[in-house]
Each structure stands twice: as structure tokens, then as C-alpha cells.
C-alpha positions as YAML, in Angstrom:
chain: A
units: angstrom
residues:
- id: 1
  name: MET
  ca: [224.94, 89.84, 145.31]
- id: 2
  name: PRO
  ca: [226.24, 87.06, 147.56]
- id: 3
  name: PRO
  ca: [223.89, 84.10, 148.13]
- id: 4
  name: ASP
  ca: [223.65, 84.68, 151.91]
- id: 5
  name: LEU
  ca: [222.56, 88.27, 151.44]
- id: 6
  name: PHE
  ca: [220.06, 87.25, 148.78]
- id: 7
  name: LEU
  ca: [218.55, 84.67, 151.14]
- id: 8
  name: LEU
  ca: [218.25, 87.21, 153.98]
- id: 9
  name: VAL
  ca: [216.59, 89.79, 151.72]
- id: 10
  name: SER
  ca: [214.22, 87.15, 150.34]
- id: 11
  name: GLU
  ca: [213.27, 86.07, 153.86]
- id: 12
  name: ASP
  ca: [212.59, 89.67, 154.87]
- id: 13
  name: ILE
  ca: [210.40, 90.20, 151.81]
- id: 14
  name: GLY
  ca: [208.60, 86.95, 152.63]
- id: 15
  name: PHE
  ca: [207.90, 88.07, 156.20]
- id: 16
  name: VAL
  ca: [206.51, 91.40, 154.98]
- id: 17
  name: LEU
  ca: [204.28, 89.77, 152.35]
- id: 18
  name: LEU
  ca: [203.03, 87.16, 154.82]
- id: 19
  name: GLY
  ca: [202.27, 89.91, 157.33]
- id: 20
  name: VAL
  ca: [200.22, 91.82, 154.76]
- id: 21
  name: ALA
  ca: [198.41, 88.65, 153.71]
- id: 22
  name: LEU
  ca: [197.64, 87.78, 157.33]
- id: 23
  name: ALA
  ca: [196.22, 91.27, 157.95]
- id: 24
  name: VAL
  ca: [193.98, 91.11, 154.88]
- id: 25
  name: THR
  ca: [192.84, 87.60, 155.78]
- id: 26
  name: LEU
  ca: [191.97, 88.64, 159.33]
- id: 27
  name: LEU
  ca: [189.97, 91.53, 157.90]
- id: 28
  name: ARG
  ca: [188.02, 89.11, 155.69]
- id: 29
  name: LEU
  ca: [187.50, 86.80, 158.67]
- id: 30
  name: VAL
  ca: [186.00, 89.61, 160.76]
- id: 31
  name: ARG
  ca: [183.95, 91.33, 158.05]
- id: 32
  name: GLY
  ca: [182.54, 88.21, 156.41]
- id: 33
  name: PRO
  ca: [179.88, 88.80, 155.08]
- id: 34
  name: THR
  ca: [178.84, 85.13, 154.77]
- id: 35
  name: LEU
  ca: [179.77, 81.92, 156.52]
- id: 36
  name: PRO
  ca: [181.58, 80.45, 153.47]
- id: 37
  name: ASP
  ca: [183.72, 83.61, 153.31]
- id: 38
  name: ARG
  ca: [184.73, 83.11, 156.92]
- id: 39
  name: ILE
  ca: [185.45, 79.41, 156.37]
- id: 40
  name: LEU
  ca: [187.74, 80.21, 153.45]
- id: 41
  name: ALA
  ca: [189.43, 82.94, 155.49]
- id: 42
  name: LEU
  ca: [190.13, 80.43, 158.27]
- id: 43
  name: ASP
  ca: [191.55, 77.98, 155.73]
- id: 44
  name: LEU
  ca: [193.76, 80.69, 154.25]
- id: 45
  name: LEU
  ca: [194.82, 81.74, 157.74]
- id: 46
  name: THR
  ca: [195.98, 78.17, 158.40]
- id: 47
  name: LEU
  ca: [197.90, 78.12, 155.13]
- id: 48
  name: LEU
  ca: [199.58, 81.44, 155.88]
- id: 49
  name: THR
  ca: [200.48, 80.28, 159.39]
- id: 50
  name: VAL
  ca: [202.08, 77.13, 157.98]
- id: 51
  name: SER
  ca: [204.03, 79.31, 155.55]
- id: 52
  name: LEU
  ca: [205.12, 81.56, 158.40]
- id: 53
  name: VAL
  ca: [206.32, 78.59, 160.44]
- id: 54
  name: GLY
  ca: [208.28, 77.35, 157.42]
- id: 55
  name: LEU
  ca: [209.86, 80.75, 156.92]
- id: 56
  name: VAL
  ca: [210.79, 80.95, 160.61]
- id: 57
  name: ALA
  ca: [212.34, 77.47, 160.36]
- id: 58
  name: LEU
  ca: [214.37, 78.60, 157.37]
- id: 59
  name: ARG
  ca: [215.52, 81.78, 159.14]
- id: 60
  name: THR
  ca: [216.44, 80.15, 162.47]
- id: 61
  name: GLY
  ca: [217.67, 76.79, 161.19]
- id: 62
  name: VAL
  ca: [215.40, 74.93, 163.64]
- id: 63
  name: TYR
  ca: [213.83, 72.46, 161.26]
- id: 64
  name: VAL
  ca: [211.82, 70.74, 163.99]
- id: 65
  name: ALA
  ca: [209.32, 73.54, 163.38]
- id: 66
  name: LEU
  ca: [208.46, 71.85, 160.08]
- id: 67
  name: ASP
  ca: [206.89, 69.02, 162.09]
- id: 68
  name: ILE
  ca: [204.72, 71.63, 163.76]
- id: 69
  name: ALA
  ca: [203.78, 72.98, 160.34]
- id: 70
  name: LEU
  ca: [202.81, 69.49, 159.17]
- id: 71
  name: ALA
  ca: [200.61, 68.94, 162.23]
- id: 72
  name: LEU
  ca: [199.01, 72.34, 161.67]
- id: 73
  name: CYS
  ca: [198.26, 71.36, 158.06]
- id: 74
  name: LEU
  ca: [196.44, 68.24, 159.21]
- id: 75
  name: VAL
  ca: [194.44, 70.09, 161.87]
- id: 76
  name: GLY
  ca: [193.57, 72.84, 159.39]
- id: 77
  name: PHE
  ca: [192.34, 70.32, 156.83]
- id: 78
  name: VAL
  ca: [190.10, 68.55, 159.34]
- id: 79
  name: ALA
  ca: [188.75, 71.87, 160.62]
- id: 80
  name: THR
  ca: [187.98, 73.10, 157.10]
- id: 81
  name: VAL
  ca: [186.14, 69.89, 156.24]
- id: 82
  name: ALA
  ca: [184.15, 70.04, 159.49]
- id: 83
  name: LEU
  ca: [183.18, 73.69, 158.98]
- id: 84
  name: ALA
  ca: [182.23, 73.10, 155.35]
- id: 85
  name: ARG
  ca: [180.05, 70.19, 156.41]
- id: 86
  name: PHE
  ca: [178.45, 72.36, 159.06]
- id: 87
  name: ALA
  ca: [177.74, 75.08, 156.50]
- id: 88
  name: ALA
  ca: [176.25, 72.56, 154.06]
- id: 89
  name: THR
  ca: [173.84, 71.06, 156.59]
- id: 90
  name: ARG
  ca: [172.70, 74.35, 158.10]
- id: 91
  name: LYS
  ca: [169.09, 75.21, 157.40]
- id: 92
  name: THR
  ca: [168.14, 78.75, 156.45]
- id: 93
  name: MET
  ca: [164.81, 80.46, 156.04]
- id: 94
  name: PRO
  ca: [163.82, 82.07, 152.70]
- id: 95
  name: ASP
  ca: [165.03, 85.49, 153.86]
- id: 96
  name: GLY
  ca: [168.46, 84.07, 154.74]
- id: 97
  name: VAL
  ca: [167.99, 84.14, 158.53]
- id: 98
  name: VAL
  ca: [169.15, 81.09, 160.44]
- id: 99
  name: PRO
  ca: [166.51, 80.05, 162.97]
- id: 100
  name: ALA
  ca: [167.59, 79.55, 166.57]
- id: 101
  name: GLN
  ca: [167.76, 75.94, 167.68]
- id: 102
  name: PRO
  ca: [165.42, 75.14, 170.57]
- id: 103
  name: SER
  ca: [167.31, 74.05, 173.64]
- id: 104
  name: LYS
  ca: [166.70, 70.49, 174.74]
- id: 105
  name: VAL
  ca: [165.90, 70.08, 178.39]
- id: 106
  name: LEU
  ca: [167.15, 66.89, 179.99]
- id: 107
  name: GLU
  ca: [164.42, 65.12, 181.84]
...
């Protein structure tokens, strides 16, 4: 098998596997059932998107897309830390229900 053909077949397999992984991750993001599950699904979605951008850069030869992938990594990391902090500081009642926050009226 020539190297060019092997690379094209490997890229196609990569696109298919990333597509399946994205579909399963979106399903986990929608179904939950808990907030930490959704946070991890968002983190995995960011990782899969970065992988997809890298694969597209490899296929097209436009390596400027790797800068986009790096920026997406940084944004994804900050978002994951912020959401994890939010989940850690959230108060729940004994039955697991999150109470509604009273709205503050500006006077």
C-alpha cells in the first residue's frame, strides 16, 4: 500500500471515528443525568473538536488551523475550570433539588 493511500484511508477512518464520538458525546450532553456528566461531556466535546480541526488541517494542508485548535484548547480549559468551580459551589437541598435564587431588586 503506497504511503499516500494509507494516509488518506487513515484520515477517512479518523473522520468516521470522530463523528461517532461526537454523536455519543452530544447524546451524553443532552441526557445528563447530572451536572458533572454534562461538564465532562462539554470538555470531551472540546477535545474532539480540537482533534477534528487537527485532522482537517492534515487533510487540507492549511496548518494555520492548528492555531485555531490551540486557542480552542485554551478556551476549553478555562470553561471547564469555571464550570467545575460552579458545580462545586452550588448548594443543593437534601433531596438533590437546587433551590431557586431570589432575584435582587435594584433600589
